[in-house]
N, C-alpha and C positions, 0 to 999 in steps of 0.2 A: 504494500500500500504506500502510495506517494502522498505526502502532505505538503500543501502550499499555504503559507501564512503571509498575509499582507499587513503592512503598517504604514503610517505617515499621512493618512487622510485627515480631513477636518474641514473647517470653515475658513474661507479666505476671501478678501475683498477683490473685486475686479482689478486686474493688473498685478495682482500678487503672485506668489510662487509657493509651490509645495513639491516635495519629493516623496514618492511612494517607493517602498521596498517590498520585495517578495523573496522569501527564503523557503527552499524545498528541503524535505527530508524523506528518508526511506531508503530502500535498496535500489539505488540508482547507479548504474555504470556509466551512462552518458545522457546528457540532455541534448536532444536533437533540435528542438525549437523551444523558445521561452519568451513570453512577452505579456502584453496587457490588452484587454478588451474593456469596453464600458457599455453601460446600458442606462439610459435616461427613462423616466416614467413614460409609458405609452409608446416607447420606441424600441426598435430591434437592437439586440446586442451587436456592437460593431468593433472591428479591430482598431486599436489605437496605435500600437507600435510593437514590433516583434523581431527577434532574431530568428531567421528562417534557416533552413538547411544550407550549409556552406557559409554560415555566419553573416549572411546578408541582412541588413536592417530594412524594415518596411514601416512606413508611417502613413497614417490617414492624412489625406490632403488638408483636412481641417486643423491639424496640429503641427504640420511641418513648419519649421522655423521657431516654434515655441516649446515643443517637447523634445527631450533627448533621452533615449534609452541607453543604458549601460549594463555591463554584466561582469560577474566574477563567477564563471562556471566552476572553478575549482572549489568554490564555497557554495555552489548551487544557488546563486543569488542574482537577481536582476533588479535594477532601479529604473524609475521613470522620473526625470526632472521636468517639472512643469513650470513654465513662466508665462507672463502676460496672460494670465487666466481670464476667461470670459464667462459670463453667466451660462452660456450654452455648453460649457465644459462640465456643468453640474451633472453628476451621474454616480452610479455605483461602478467602481473599477474592479475588474477581476484579473487576477494573475492566472496564466495558463502555461503549462509545460507538457511537452511530449517527450517521454523518457524511454530509455532502454535499461534493463531487458524487458520492461513491461510492454513496450511497443503500443502504448495507449496514451491518450491525453488526460491530464488532470487539471482541475480547477480549484482555485481558492474560494473562500466563502464570500468574498467581495468586501470592499471598503468604500465608504461614502466620501465623496468630494463635493462640497457645496461652495459655489462662487456667488457671493451676494454682498451688497453694500448694506 
């Protein structure tokens, strides 16, 4: 069983910054992909940023230039630095990882980010 634990969420004013962290644990030999999704009320869950196979980074168009994903796979950790936050960034953010030997994806429980004045 793979566990993912998110931290760093909360309330921030528009234009502010937050950094999310996700730490994995369990019997993991390799992280194939790892990153962040988000879901706002009444909307579909969407990709925010992720390390894909081959260590390529992918960002949603809505966050490019504002969010930066970083990793320390030796510690099974990924971070999401968020700046210039907008009210439309308000959502529950979910950490995701596809791991081996499980060859399956795992999700964190989600963490709330609220951008409001």
